N, CA and C atoms as a LAMMPS dump frame, in Angstrom:
ITEM: TIMESTEP
0
ITEM: NUMBER OF ATOMS
255
ITEM: BOX BOUNDS ff ff ff
-5.0000000000000000e+02 5.0000000000000000e+02
-5.0000000000000000e+02 5.0000000000000000e+02
-5.0000000000000000e+02 5.0000000000000000e+02
ITEM: ATOMS id mol type element x y z
1 1 1 N 51.087 -297.085 201.901
2 1 2 C 50.306 -296.837 203.086
3 1 3 C 51.165 -297.186 204.3
4 2 1 N 51.698 -296.181 204.963
5 2 2 C 52.519 -296.437 206.137
6 2 3 C 51.748 -296.117 207.404
7 3 1 N 52.043 -296.859 208.411
8 3 2 C 51.406 -296.71 209.706
9 3 3 C 52.276 -295.797 210.573
10 4 1 N 51.661 -295.138 211.531
11 4 2 C 52.369 -294.346 212.527
12 4 3 C 52.654 -295.249 213.715
13 5 1 N 53.875 -295.206 214.231
14 5 2 C 54.26 -296.041 215.366
15 5 3 C 54.324 -295.174 216.611
16 6 1 N 53.633 -295.596 217.66
17 6 2 C 53.676 -294.92 218.953
18 6 3 C 54.059 -295.917 220.025
19 7 1 N 54.619 -295.408 221.115
20 7 2 C 55.063 -296.243 222.208
21 7 3 C 54.234 -295.957 223.455
22 8 1 N 53.899 -297.004 224.182
23 8 2 C 53.288 -296.833 225.497
24 8 3 C 54.363 -296.284 226.437
25 9 1 N 53.988 -295.546 227.48
26 9 2 C 54.996 -294.942 228.365
27 9 3 C 55.983 -295.947 228.961
28 10 1 N 55.516 -297.097 229.356
29 10 2 C 56.445 -298.077 229.956
30 10 3 C 57.384 -298.667 228.907
31 11 1 N 56.978 -298.643 227.655
32 11 2 C 57.819 -299.189 226.598
33 11 3 C 59.082 -298.354 226.416
34 12 1 N 58.978 -297.052 226.564
35 12 2 C 60.165 -296.186 226.471
36 12 3 C 61.167 -296.529 227.575
37 13 1 N 60.671 -296.81 228.773
38 13 2 C 61.56 -297.211 229.882
39 13 3 C 62.222 -298.544 229.565
40 14 1 N 61.452 -299.471 228.998
41 14 2 C 62.007 -300.783 228.658
42 14 3 C 63.091 -300.651 227.581
43 15 1 N 62.899 -299.747 226.644
44 15 2 C 63.914 -299.52 225.601
45 15 3 C 65.214 -298.991 226.198
46 16 1 N 65.11 -298.074 227.145
47 16 2 C 66.308 -297.506 227.752
48 16 3 C 67.116 -298.549 228.516
49 17 1 N 66.481 -299.588 229.01
50 17 2 C 67.167 -300.627 229.772
51 17 3 C 67.961 -301.594 228.886
52 18 1 N 67.658 -301.631 227.593
53 18 2 C 68.334 -302.549 226.685
54 18 3 C 69.739 -302.052 226.358
55 19 1 N 70.617 -302.975 226.026
56 19 2 C 71.95 -302.581 225.571
57 19 3 C 71.837 -301.883 224.228
58 20 1 N 72.842 -301.11 223.852
59 20 2 C 72.756 -300.314 222.633
60 20 3 C 72.621 -301.182 221.388
61 21 1 N 73.279 -302.337 221.357
62 21 2 C 73.205 -303.24 220.195
63 21 3 C 71.797 -303.798 220.046
64 22 1 N 71.231 -304.285 221.154
65 22 2 C 69.881 -304.847 221.115
66 22 3 C 68.863 -303.752 220.827
67 23 1 N 69.045 -302.57 221.418
68 23 2 C 68.117 -301.457 221.192
69 23 3 C 68.056 -301.103 219.71
70 24 1 N 69.205 -301.08 219.033
71 24 2 C 69.23 -300.743 217.614
72 24 3 C 68.467 -301.796 216.809
73 25 1 N 68.678 -303.084 217.102
74 25 2 C 67.978 -304.137 216.394
75 25 3 C 66.474 -304.065 216.609
76 26 1 N 66.056 -303.783 217.849
77 26 2 C 64.628 -303.679 218.168
78 26 3 C 64.022 -302.478 217.448
79 27 1 N 64.7 -301.333 217.48
80 27 2 C 64.169 -300.142 216.816
81 27 3 C 64.099 -300.32 215.313
82 28 1 N 65.066 -301.021 214.734
83 28 2 C 65.004 -301.311 213.3
84 28 3 C 63.774 -302.147 212.963
85 29 1 N 63.479 -303.135 213.792
86 29 2 C 62.307 -303.983 213.577
87 29 3 C 61.015 -303.183 213.73
88 30 1 N 60.984 -302.291 214.729
89 30 2 C 59.799 -301.464 214.928
90 30 3 C 59.591 -300.529 213.742
91 31 1 N 60.685 -299.959 213.213
92 31 2 C 60.577 -299.104 212.036
93 31 3 C 60.024 -299.859 210.84
94 32 1 N 60.411 -301.129 210.704
95 32 2 C 59.907 -301.919 209.579
96 32 3 C 58.432 -302.241 209.742
97 33 1 N 57.91 -302.241 210.986
98 33 2 C 56.492 -302.484 211.21
99 33 3 C 55.633 -301.371 210.618
100 34 1 N 56.178 -300.164 210.482
101 34 2 C 55.406 -299.05 209.932
102 34 3 C 55.018 -299.333 208.481
103 35 1 N 55.874 -300.03 207.74
104 35 2 C 55.567 -300.374 206.355
105 35 3 C 54.734 -301.645 206.236
106 36 1 N 55.021 -302.61 207.112
107 36 2 C 54.314 -303.887 207.065
108 36 3 C 54.029 -304.326 208.497
109 37 1 N 52.827 -304.083 209.022
110 37 2 C 52.535 -304.422 210.408
111 37 3 C 52.452 -305.935 210.684
112 38 1 N 52.435 -306.725 209.623
113 38 2 C 52.354 -308.173 209.782
114 38 3 C 53.484 -308.841 209.01
115 39 1 N 54.731 -308.687 209.475
116 39 2 C 55.867 -309.26 208.736
117 39 3 C 55.923 -310.769 208.889
118 40 1 N 56.786 -311.385 208.118
119 40 2 C 56.992 -312.83 208.212
120 40 3 C 57.432 -313.158 209.644
121 41 1 N 56.794 -314.118 210.259
122 41 2 C 57.147 -314.548 211.601
123 41 3 C 56.335 -313.903 212.703
124 42 1 N 55.409 -313.006 212.361
125 42 2 C 54.579 -312.41 213.413
126 42 3 C 53.61 -313.471 213.919
127 43 1 N 53.137 -313.311 215.156
128 43 2 C 52.201 -314.244 215.745
129 43 3 C 51.15 -313.474 216.525
130 44 1 N 49.905 -313.876 216.381
131 44 2 C 48.858 -313.296 217.216
132 44 3 C 48.927 -313.978 218.574
133 45 1 N 48.889 -313.207 219.626
134 45 2 C 48.994 -313.76 220.984
135 45 3 C 47.664 -314.387 221.347
136 46 1 N 47.715 -315.64 221.729
137 46 2 C 46.501 -316.357 222.076
138 46 3 C 45.973 -315.838 223.42
139 47 1 N 44.655 -315.779 223.514
140 47 2 C 44.036 -315.325 224.749
141 47 3 C 43.896 -313.807 224.833
142 48 1 N 44.373 -313.125 223.831
143 48 2 C 44.204 -311.668 223.816
144 48 3 C 43.648 -311.288 222.454
145 49 1 N 43.03 -310.151 222.414
146 49 2 C 42.408 -309.729 221.173
147 49 3 C 43.225 -308.597 220.58
148 50 1 N 43.686 -308.78 219.356
149 50 2 C 44.375 -307.756 218.598
150 50 3 C 45.777 -307.44 219.13
151 51 1 N 46.444 -308.375 219.801
152 51 2 C 47.83 -308.207 220.202
153 51 3 C 48.688 -309.161 219.388
154 52 1 N 49.83 -308.654 218.917
155 52 2 C 50.722 -309.441 218.072
156 52 3 C 52.127 -309.418 218.651
157 53 1 N 52.932 -310.411 218.245
158 53 2 C 54.304 -310.544 218.733
159 53 3 C 55.238 -310.691 217.543
160 54 1 N 56.4 -310.055 217.684
161 54 2 C 57.473 -310.208 216.703
162 54 3 C 58.738 -310.517 217.482
163 55 1 N 59.522 -311.442 216.987
164 55 2 C 60.773 -311.831 217.647
165 55 3 C 61.941 -311.053 217.079
166 56 1 N 62.85 -310.663 217.979
167 56 2 C 64.119 -310.041 217.6
168 56 3 C 65.174 -310.724 218.464
169 57 1 N 65.744 -311.811 217.977
170 57 2 C 66.689 -312.577 218.782
171 57 3 C 65.968 -313.166 219.983
172 58 1 N 66.483 -312.893 221.19
173 58 2 C 65.854 -313.362 222.426
174 58 3 C 64.828 -312.378 222.972
175 59 1 N 64.555 -311.319 222.243
176 59 2 C 63.639 -310.289 222.7
177 59 3 C 62.335 -310.347 221.899
178 60 1 N 61.269 -309.88 222.531
179 60 2 C 59.958 -309.888 221.891
180 60 3 C 59.37 -308.488 221.926
181 61 1 N 58.669 -308.144 220.86
182 61 2 C 57.956 -306.883 220.758
183 61 3 C 56.471 -307.218 220.702
184 62 1 N 55.705 -306.708 221.655
185 62 2 C 54.261 -306.906 221.695
186 62 3 C 53.62 -305.604 221.219
187 63 1 N 52.725 -305.703 220.248
188 63 2 C 52.116 -304.502 219.699
189 63 3 C 50.671 -304.766 219.293
190 64 1 N 49.944 -303.693 219.07
191 64 2 C 48.578 -303.76 218.583
192 64 3 C 48.451 -302.861 217.367
193 65 1 N 47.527 -303.19 216.478
194 65 2 C 47.367 -302.448 215.227
195 65 3 C 45.956 -301.884 215.167
196 66 1 N 45.848 -300.581 214.912
197 66 2 C 44.576 -299.901 214.694
198 66 3 C 44.48 -299.56 213.221
199 67 1 N 43.746 -300.336 212.443
200 67 2 C 43.698 -300.15 210.991
201 67 3 C 42.981 -298.862 210.599
202 68 1 N 41.941 -298.475 211.324
203 68 2 C 41.186 -297.281 210.979
204 68 3 C 42.018 -296.024 211.101
205 69 1 N 42.927 -295.995 212.072
206 69 2 C 43.764 -294.822 212.309
207 69 3 C 45.161 -294.972 211.705
208 70 1 N 45.471 -296.136 211.108
209 70 2 C 46.817 -296.448 210.608
210 70 3 C 47.854 -296.23 211.71
211 71 1 N 47.619 -296.895 212.835
212 71 2 C 48.441 -296.723 214.026
213 71 3 C 48.923 -298.065 214.552
214 72 1 N 50.199 -298.132 214.917
215 72 2 C 50.756 -299.289 215.607
216 72 3 C 51.2 -298.799 216.978
217 73 1 N 50.677 -299.424 218.034
218 73 2 C 51.044 -299.068 219.396
219 73 3 C 51.895 -300.191 219.966
220 74 1 N 53.163 -299.873 220.242
221 74 2 C 54.067 -300.852 220.844
222 74 3 C 53.786 -300.863 222.339
223 75 1 N 53.352 -302.015 222.852
224 75 2 C 52.863 -302.131 224.214
225 75 3 C 53.951 -302.618 225.171
226 76 1 N 54.804 -303.526 224.712
227 76 2 C 55.767 -304.141 225.638
228 76 3 C 56.969 -304.647 224.848
229 77 1 N 58.157 -304.471 225.415
230 77 2 C 59.394 -304.98 224.842
231 77 3 C 60.164 -305.642 225.968
232 78 1 N 60.623 -306.867 225.746
233 78 2 C 61.383 -307.524 226.794
234 78 3 C 61.987 -308.843 226.351
235 79 1 N 62.787 -309.397 227.25
236 79 2 C 63.42 -310.691 227.011
237 79 3 C 62.353 -311.783 227.011
238 80 1 N 62.579 -312.807 226.264
239 80 2 C 61.551 -313.849 226.076
240 80 3 C 61.162 -314.541 227.365
241 81 1 N 62.062 -314.619 228.339
242 81 2 C 61.699 -315.31 229.578
243 81 3 C 60.868 -314.436 230.512
244 82 1 N 60.832 -313.131 230.249
245 82 2 C 60.11 -312.211 231.143
246 82 3 C 58.899 -311.544 230.492
247 83 1 N 58.764 -311.644 229.216
248 83 2 C 57.769 -310.853 228.48
249 83 3 C 56.331 -311.243 228.798
250 84 1 N 56.063 -312.494 229.084
251 84 2 C 54.696 -312.957 229.222
252 84 3 C 54.225 -313.012 230.678
253 85 1 N 55.012 -312.534 231.588
254 85 2 C 54.639 -312.565 233.021
255 85 3 C 53.755 -311.405 233.382
Protein backbone atom coordinates (compact mmCIF):
# COMPACT_ATOMS: atom_id res chain seq x y z
CA UNK A 1 0.00 0.00 0.00
CA UNK A 2 1.86 3.06 -1.24
CA UNK A 3 0.82 6.63 -0.70
CA UNK A 4 0.82 9.38 -3.32
CA UNK A 5 3.12 12.29 -2.48
CA UNK A 6 2.08 15.83 -3.43
CA UNK A 7 3.77 19.16 -2.78
CA UNK A 8 2.23 22.43 -1.69
CA UNK A 9 3.09 25.26 -4.15
CA UNK A 10 5.51 26.97 -1.77
CA UNK A 11 7.27 23.68 -1.12
CA UNK A 12 8.42 23.48 -4.75
CA UNK A 13 9.99 26.94 -4.38
CA UNK A 14 11.70 25.85 -1.17
CA UNK A 15 13.12 22.78 -2.93
CA UNK A 16 14.60 24.89 -5.73
CA UNK A 17 16.45 27.03 -3.16
CA UNK A 18 18.29 24.03 -1.69
CA UNK A 19 21.71 22.96 -2.91
CA UNK A 20 21.74 19.96 -5.23
CA UNK A 21 23.25 17.63 -2.59
CA UNK A 22 20.69 18.57 0.07
CA UNK A 23 17.85 18.49 -2.48
CA UNK A 24 18.73 14.91 -3.44
CA UNK A 25 18.78 13.80 0.22
CA UNK A 26 15.44 15.51 0.92
CA UNK A 27 13.80 14.02 -2.19
CA UNK A 28 15.08 10.56 -1.29
CA UNK A 29 13.49 10.90 2.16
CA UNK A 30 10.22 12.14 0.64
CA UNK A 31 10.19 9.16 -1.75
CA UNK A 32 10.62 6.80 1.18
CA UNK A 33 7.58 8.40 2.87
CA UNK A 34 5.39 6.98 0.08
CA UNK A 35 6.10 3.46 1.37
CA UNK A 36 6.14 4.28 5.07
CA UNK A 37 4.59 7.62 6.11
CA UNK A 38 5.75 7.13 9.69
CA UNK A 39 9.44 6.17 9.50
CA UNK A 40 11.77 5.79 12.46
CA UNK A 41 12.43 9.24 13.91
CA UNK A 42 9.23 10.94 12.77
CA UNK A 43 7.59 13.30 15.26
CA UNK A 44 4.09 14.69 15.51
CA UNK A 45 4.30 18.47 15.78
CA UNK A 46 2.84 19.63 19.06
CA UNK A 47 0.11 22.23 18.89
CA UNK A 48 -0.99 21.16 15.43
CA UNK A 49 -3.30 18.43 14.33
CA UNK A 50 -2.09 15.81 11.86
CA UNK A 51 1.26 17.48 11.02
CA UNK A 52 4.46 15.44 11.22
CA UNK A 53 8.18 16.18 10.97
CA UNK A 54 11.08 14.18 9.59
CA UNK A 55 14.72 15.22 9.92
CA UNK A 56 17.22 15.16 7.07
CA UNK A 57 20.49 16.47 8.50
CA UNK A 58 19.89 20.12 9.42
CA UNK A 59 16.72 20.26 7.32
CA UNK A 60 13.16 19.40 8.27
CA UNK A 61 10.25 18.12 6.19
CA UNK A 62 6.79 19.01 7.49
CA UNK A 63 3.98 16.90 6.06
CA UNK A 64 0.44 15.71 6.65
CA UNK A 65 -1.08 12.29 5.94
CA UNK A 66 -4.57 11.64 4.56
CA UNK A 67 -5.21 7.93 5.21
CA UNK A 68 -8.56 7.78 3.42
CA UNK A 69 -7.06 9.05 0.16
CA UNK A 70 -3.58 7.46 0.66
CA UNK A 71 -2.05 10.91 0.24
CA UNK A 72 0.98 12.61 1.78
CA UNK A 73 1.07 16.39 1.37
CA UNK A 74 4.49 17.94 1.92
CA UNK A 75 3.74 21.34 3.45
CA UNK A 76 7.12 22.87 4.27
CA UNK A 77 10.83 22.15 3.79
CA UNK A 78 13.54 24.22 5.42
CA UNK A 79 16.56 24.58 7.65
CA UNK A 80 15.94 23.73 11.28
CA UNK A 81 16.51 27.29 12.50
CA UNK A 82 13.89 28.71 10.11
CA UNK A 83 11.29 25.98 9.74
CA UNK A 84 9.13 26.76 12.78
CA UNK A 85 8.84 30.53 12.32
